[in-house]
C-alpha positions, 0 to 999 in steps of 0.5 A: 309090825305094829303092837296092839294090846287087843287080846283075842287069843288065849293059851290053855292046856299047858302040859309037859311030856319029857322035853316037849312043852304042849299047849293050845291057843284058842281064838275068840273070833274067826281068824284068817288062816295066815295067822302065825304064832311066835315066841318073842324075847322080852327086853330085860330092862323093860319086861313089858316091852317086846323086843322084835329085833332081839328074838322072834322064834316061829312056832309051828302048830301040830294041829289046827282047827277053826279057832284052836291051834295045838302046839308041841314045842321041843325045848331041846330044839326050840330055836333051830337045833338049840335050846331057848337062850337065857331070858324071858319070852312071851307068846304072840300072834302075828296077823295083818301087820299087827302083833297080838299078845296071847292072854291066859285065863286067871284060873288057868294061871294059878297053875303056873308054879306046877308048870315049872321044870328043872332038867339036870345034867352034867352029874347034877352040876348044871340045870336047865330051868323053865318057869312061868309067870304072868304080867298084865298086858291090859286091864283085867287081862294077863299074859303068860311069860316063859323064863328059860335059864341055864344055871349051875351049882353055886357053892358060895350061895351065901355070898352076894355077887352084886355086880353079876346081878346087873344085866347092863354095863351101866347097871354093873357100874352101879352095883359095883359102887353099891358093893364098894359102899357096903364094904366101907360100911362093913369095915366101919361097923366092925371097927366102931362096934369093937371100940365101944364096950357093951354093958347091956344098957344102950337101947336104940329105936330105929326106923328106916322108912320114916323121919319120926318115931311111930307105931309100935316103936313109939309105944314101947319107947314112951312106955319105957319113959313112963316107967322111969327106965331112962335112969337104967337104960341109955335110950336113943332114936334113929329115924330117917327115910332111907329105903328108896332114897339117897342118903349122905355119907354123914347120915350113914356114919351117924346111923351105923355109929348108933347101931354099933354103940347099941345093945338092943335095937328095935326096928319096925320095918324093912331095914336093909342096912342089917344085911350089910354086916353081921351084928356083934354077938352081944347086940340084940336086934328086935323086929316089931313089925308094923303090920298085924296081919295082912294078905300080901306076901312080904319077905320070904313068903315071896321067895321065887317072885320078883323082889324077893330077898336073897337066900342069905345076906337078907336083913330078915336073917339078922333078927334076934327076935321078931314080935307078933300080935298073936300065937296064930301068926307065928307060922306067918312070921316064920315064913316071912322072915325065914327064921325059927319059931323060937325067935318069934314071940307072940307078945302082942302089938304095942301100938294097940295098948289102951286102944279101947280106952274110952277116955282116950277115944273121947279125947281124940274124937273131941279134938278131931271134930274141933279141927274138922267141924264139918265132919261132925254128925256124919258117918265116916267111911275110911278108904285105906288100900295098900300100894301096887308095885314092888316097893317104895320106889314104884308104889302106885294105885289105880285111881281110875277104879274109883268113880268119885261122882258115884261116891259123892252121890252115895254119901249124900248128907249122911256120909263122908268118904275119907281117903288114906293112901299108903305112905309109899304112894306119892301121887295123891288122888285128884278129887274134883273140887265139886266133890270135896265137901263129901270126899276128903284126902287124909293121906297126910294124916300121920296115924291111921289108928287114930282115924279108926276112932271116928271111922264107921266103916273101913274099905281096904284090900290086901293091907293089914290095917283091918287087923287092928280095926277089927278090935272096934267090931265095926264093918270092913269091906275089901275092894279087890279090883285086881285080886286074881292078878295080885294073888298071881304076881305079888302073892298072898299068904292065903286066899283073900276071898276065903279068909277076909273078915268082911265082904270081898268086892271084886268090882266097883259096882259090887262095892257100891251095891254093898254100901247101898244095901249095907251088906258088910258080912260083919259076922266074919269081922266079929268072928275074926275079932273073937279069935284073934283078940280074945286075950287082949289086955292092952299091955303089950309094951310092958310084956315086950319090955319085961321079957326082952330088956328085963329078962322077965324080972319085972311086971308092968305097973 
């Protein structure tokens, strides 16, 4: 049998009647009568690859019309007289020696969570769980994946079972090694943290995603220095790229030692090390999240989806406080970090301190155009999307969604198109040399906030970078070529189409039309800025320092 990504078949009308799963499959064209439908097992190591040898369960239609088949699958006898085994299954059609995946309409797929069922048995000690998800079978076509798993009550759910999480023998050895390393880190932290007395004067600024201090961390750190607090506090920094990278034993010893010695720890991003051990009770961990407000789901807002944190043992549960830019965002952070509202402090974003300072803007602009004189006098369009993929290890972006030739022609002598890719994306856009006079890759520029000063128009997607850019009250376009798939798989806090502070373009043609006609829907941006930054004063760093380090006893200078 030969696999094909052609999708002439579509599933719809999914309903339950007790243990019976009912659905219909439609065809876009007339199909020979010998077409057969099956459930095929997915390879757990590569969910997009079908494993014909491992599992192929025939499906018999209950009713058949010209281009429609109706099915009623008895889940208690789906495989002979047996339930489906633990695993994931995809709907496929077999015809003429070819295997066709059965796709699903995007709007229909939005009901996937409603189709899930839990069948309890054995005095509620056991359960049979059937759930659904989608995966991209080809561009702009989704297919439905059925997950079938038998589960049991886990009385020790707070304890991570690292080895059991792995599927293969090789994976179990890796997870055992990870568990061993975590145990050693835990023991080292416990011993070292008790040896060093806590006087409330050691402050650590820490990032596990960059090898330098940046963003909110840098602004709080620098403001402490400006206020002369170095005489009162012992300030240190620990910056390294550990998320998605292998680090040496010496690096771990230094980092865990710095954590154990600290009274206050400020972090700006995901730091899994804080899920390895319980912090000493006198140590305060403060998350100054680098993002303002975005659409993509992170943390526990993704719970139940691939890559979501565990119910316990997550670094998010270790935060003493999480800081947010505005009171309206408290519910968002409450969901993301899975902590109580009282621990979320709407003190503002430190990196926006003096963001609108005209002297600062003029000084940066002058230095920028000295370095890039060819950009002077041009209107700047900044293209800054977020990554696709589960995280840093597999981050990517589909550059085929950009027509560089058409962008180049649009720019003419008026515009420059700057590309600033997410730092997780290692593959850079391959811009043909003939287009580089108008299309420039600025992905390695360290601070996107500085680029905002010279940007006339921002193009983004699900990223949070529009949040601070809105302060400048300049137009934003949202290029969301995969919006339905992204919302169904990665997940979003709220509908992008309904809530984006700017025009949403789902195709490249729509994006170019918006640029050519200057149709930005800027009223949405101005409303967003007014609602979120009405009380902006540029002194978030001082509020953070005063409330957390000084117990509110001092005011900023």
